[in-house]
N, C-alpha and C positions, 0 to 999 in steps of 0.2 A: 397635858398642855406643854408645848414646846416653848422654851424661852426665846424672846425676840433678840435678834442680834443687835449690837449697839448701833446707833445711828452714826452717820459719817461725822457729825458734829461732836458726838460723844467720843468717837475714836480719836478725833483730832485733839480734844481736850486731854485724853489719856496719854497720847503721844507727847504732847507739850509738857505735861506734868512729869513724865518720865525723863524728858530732856532736862527739865529744871532741877531734878533730883540727882543728876549724874555726878556732879562735882568736877574736879579737874580732868581735862582731856589732853593727853599728850600724843601728838601724831607720831606715826612710825611703827616700828616693830622691834621686838627683841629676839635675837638669834644667838645660838651657841655654835661655835665652830672649833674644829681641831685642825692644825696646820702643820705643814712642813717648813723648815727653816732653810737658810741658804748655805749652811755649813756642809761641807762635803762628807765628813765622816760621822755625821750625827745619826742617832738611832731612828730618826724619822725617815731616813733614806733606806733603812734595812728592809729585808723581806721576811716576814711581814713588817710593815712600818709601825713604829711607836710614835704616834703624832703628838705634837705639843698641844697643850690645852687641857680642858676645854676653856675657851675664851667666850665671854658673853658680851654682845654688842647691842646698843640701841642704834638703829639705823633709821634715817628719815631723809626726805628730799627737801632741799632749801634752794630756791631760785634755780631749779633744774639740776642741781648737783646733789649727789648722795653724800650725806654726812653720817659718819659712824663714830660712836663714842664707846670706849671700853668701859664696862660696868663691873663693879664689885658685886658680891652676893647680896649685900645690904641694899645697894642701889637697885639691883634687879627686883628685889622684893618690894621696894618702895615705888618703882615706876611701872611695874607690870599692871597693877590695877588702873592706873591712869591711861595706859595704852589700851586696855580692855574697854575703858569708858569711851575713848575716841572711836573705837570700832563700833560700839553700841550706838554712839551718836550718829555715825554714818548710816547705820541700819534704820534708825528712827527717822532721820531726814528723808531717806528713800521712801519710807512708808508714808510720811506726810506728803511728799511729792506725788505718790501714787493716788492718795486721796484727792488731791487737788486736780490731777488729770481726770480722774473719774468724775468729779463734780463738774468740771468744765465740759466734758463730753456729754454729760446728762443735761446740763443747762442749754447747750447749743445743739443738742441732738446729733452731734457728730458721730457718735458711736452706733447710731441706728441706720438701717438701710431702708 
């Protein structure tokens, strides 16, 4: 006997429960970069270059502008799980929206020809 797939209502309850359990959500991303400086005789201008860094940044958008903050190793370890939570939150909200769209199409028979 094949197990029944969860109903849309059950799927919605599971998604909402997962959202409630997420904890703090920090928008943006963490990136690590190596860079060249502006000094003329620096090793970063050599061939092959020895770039400065690595530097780790938390980057996000605020009012249409990109905001970047330099992070220490400790800060990176502290904030990365929160950024992962925000990414998971977006995935869960997308899944909830898909359920709602499917329910509306079924209720109104829009999806049928």
